[in-house]
N, C-alpha and C positions, 0 to 999 in steps of 0.2 A: 760552227763548236765548241761545245760544252767546256775543251780546256783540255788537257792532258791526263793519263791513266797510265800507269803500269801493272799490270800482271805481275805478282810474283811468281809464278811455279802453272809450265799449263792446263793449257782447260779448254774446254769445251769449246770446238771450234766458232758452232751458231753465235755463243753469248760471245763470243772477240767479234763475230760483224756483230753482230745488238749489238755493242759498245763507237764500234769504228763507224760507226752508221752518225755517231752523235759529236765525237771525241775524239782526239790522235791516242792515240791508243800500243802502247808499244806490252809485248811479252818475254818475259823469263825464260827463252824458250830450254832453256835446262833445266830436263827436270828431276832437278835438288834445291833444298834451301840452302839460303842466300849469305852468303856472312855478313855481318852488320852492318861494314865497310861498304859492302857491293850494294845490301839496301835505303844503306846511309843515302849511295851516290845513285842510284836507279832514281832516290825518291825526293833529290833536292829543287823539281823545278818542279816534279805534276801538281794536280787539284781534285786530285783522290788515285788513291792506288787501291787494288781490289787484294786482296791478303789475304791468306791460311792457320790455319791453329800451328801451323809448325812456323811459325813465321817474327818472332818476336818485336813486339811492334814499340819499344819502352820510351821513356821520354826523350834518350838521347835524339836515337832517331826523329817522334815526331820532334826536336826543337830543330831538326838542319832541315825540314821542311819546311820553309816561311811560306809554300802555295798552297800546300797542303788541306782540304776541304772538307775533305771523309774521309773513314780505314772504315771501305768495307768488306766484315769480316767474313771466309765460308765458312760458318759450323755456326754452331749456340750457345757454345762457350767463346765464353771472352776474355780468357783469365793471362790470353799469350797479347795483351795490349791493357796497357797503363791508360785506363778511361779517367783515371783521375789527369794523367798531365796531361791527356786530350782533347778531354773542359776544360781544363785551366789555357790551352793551347787555343783554343774557341776553335777542338779540328773534332764534327761529328764521328763517330761509330754507332756503324751498324751489323748487324748481324743474319740468322737466317734460324729463326725458332719454332717449332708447329712440323718443320714438314719432314725433317728426317726421326720423329717421333714411333711408329708403329714401324720402319725399318731396324733403328735404332733395338726397340722391343725383342725383335723377330731376331737377330744375332744375341741375345743377350739367353733367348730361349735356346737360340740353339745348341750357345755354349752351353748350358745347364744342359741339357738330353748327353751331349758331346762327354760332358765330365763328370753322369751320373749312368751314363753304359758305356767310357773306354773305347768309346770311339778311333781316336785320331790310333791312340792306344792296339787296336783292333785293326786298326787297316797299317801301321806297320808291321804288323803282327800277318800278315798277309803275302804283302807283299815282301818283307821279308821268306816265304816261301816256306818260313816253318810251321804254317799249317796245316797240321794233317792226320785231325782225324778229332773227330770233335769230343768235349767231355765234359761231365758235369760238373767241376768247377772250376774251366776258361773262361776265361776273363770276366772275373762274376765285379758287377756293378752296384747299381741302389735304384731301389724304386722310384718312380718320381708321384709316383699317380698312390695321393691318397694324404698323406709328408706337410709337413711344415714349412711353406716358407717367409723365410723374411723379408723384403723389401723396406731395405733405409733407400729415405730420400722417394718424395708421394707425387716426383710433379705428370706432368702428361707421363714421357716413357714409361714411372713406374707406376703407374698405372694404366698403363697401357701395356703393362706386365702380368701385371695383379690377372686385367680379368683371357687370357691366356690360360694362368694356372687356373686360372674353375673349374677353365673344360677338364683339366684331369684329375676335378675335388683336392680340390687344398687348401688345408688350413692357411689361410694370408695374415702376416702379421704385416706393420707397416710402423713405420720410425719417421715425419716428418714434424718440427716445427707448425707447419700453419691445417684450417683447421675442413676438415673433411668431411661433415657429416653425414651428410648424401648423398658420397659417396659407399660409407662406412654402410648404409643401407641397401644402394644398389647393387654394390661387393659381394657384401657382404666379408670387409676383411676389418679387423681387429685395430686401435689403435695403439704400440705396446711399447714399455721404455728399448732405449738401447740394450742390456742389460736386460731384458725378459728377451731379446731379439736372440742376442746370442747364445742363452740359452738355453730355447725352444726352439730355434729353426735347423731344420734339416737342411733346405738350400741358404744361402743368403747374397743376396743379389742389393748391385750397387748405382745409386742412380739421383748422386751428389753434384752441386758442384764444386766444382777446387775452389778456399777461400781455409781462412785465417784457423773454424774451426772445424774444418771437416778432414784437412792435412793433417796424415797421418792417422787418420780414424779406425784404420783396420792398427793395430803396434800389438807389443807382447799380452799386455790385459786383455783386449780384442776376442783373443785368439785361446789364451787361457779359460775366457769362457767361455768359449762353445764347444759345442761337442763335438765328441771326436771324430762323429761319420759324419760329421758341417761341411758340407760343399762350394767355396766363398765364387761371390760372380762377380767383377767385376767390370762396366759395359762406362763409364764415367769417365772420369781421370785419373790415370796411374797419380798421382803423390796422394791418394787417400786412400790408399794401400804401403807399410813404409812393408816395402818388398825382403831386409833384413833380417824384418820377424818375422813374413812368413815362409820363405826359403827356412822360418828354425822349424815355426810349428808345423809344419808340413815333413822335417827330416826326424821332430821328433812324437808325427802322429797325435798331437794335439787334433788336428784336421783332416780328412779324408781328399780332398782334392780343392785342384781353383781351375778356377778359367777367368785370364785377363788379355783383355780387346786392349790395351791403354796399360801402360810402366807407366817409373815412376823415375826413373830420369831418359825416357824415348825420347834414340829409338834406343842406348842402349837398354839393355837386363842385369835383372841377378844372374851372375853365370854361372848359378849353380843351377838353377832353373830349366836352367836347355836340359838340365841331366833327368830332372826329372819325371818319370813316366804318369802321375797321376801329374799333370798340372797342358790342360792344355792350356796354348796360346795361337793369338791370331795375331795381325799387324793395322791393328787403331784402326777395321776395316764395317764401324758400328754401323755408321751411315751408306754403306759402300756395294746399293742396289745405280740399273743406268737413270731408273725414275727422280727417286733419290737425290744422286748427283747432283741429276739433270735442272729440276728444280733449283735446288742450291742455286748455282748456277748465274742464272735465271732468276733468280729473288738480290746474290747481289749485285746481279748489273740493275736492279732495279732501281737498288737502293741506292749506289752511286750514282746514277746517271735521276734520280730523282734529290739530290742535292747537288748533284751543278749546275742544278736546274732554277734553282733558289724553293725546292718542295721539301718538306717532312716530310721522311722518306716512312716508312711502310713499318718500319722496326726498327726503333731507333734507340740505343739504348740510355747512351748516355742524355736524356729530356730535359736539363739542364741549360746545354749549351745549346739545345734550340730554342730556348725561351728568352735566356739571356740574345739572346738574335738580337727574338721576337719586341723585345726592351729596346 
């Protein structure tokens, strides 16, 4: 056996069985987030841990696990892991990039359409038996075809959303620090400053990582600069949007609607959002198709086992720790 492995939440049985062929595996059987004390107690003697984005793997947790070789994170983002501390302690961190691109883009597009055409609100209206007859001003929403879409963050998911938007004849603006000349030509997208994204977009969709620069990227000033008919979609990370500022903007009519798959203090949600019909909310389901989540689990297991075998994992986050091992 390659060592001991702890899985922080129940996952696909096939993935557990794959890991059990090569390691001693313990799974948290309760489908809940472990407290820090529980997490420390569970991983202090293991060699590998299979984590979710809901697990806070900070310096204290890492320091308590003296045998730990790898934190294999089930997800693209690793803001739940103190990567610097892991690197200092010689612990490899891995993730699952690429696999969830199209699925998350599908969800972003579904939320955009749902907010624009008031689909959840209409569903509630019908289910409450309030629908008595068709009316010319009932549940008026916003057209999508031919409108301007602003994409903030033009990585894999942002690009996938842009490809979907082309089918709707949209004018596509994007803001990203990278250079994307080939994509500008291929997709007909237009690079733009944030101020221009806010000023001209009918829809703004967020696809940025969470870091110091993007925390509360959408704040009071940003909402003030947007068009009053603008609809904001966030499928990236919750703290990119200042939820209190979002509530103020919605209440004041500074933007038309919002669609949120992630939340600033997840799973806590700003209470006033629950009362707003022009807010579409989902429980962090961006990658939640069976095909994608199963592939993510397989990738996580593959990364974890590679490190336990002494091999470079396919999806290495902290390259420095691996280079240091080699020297």
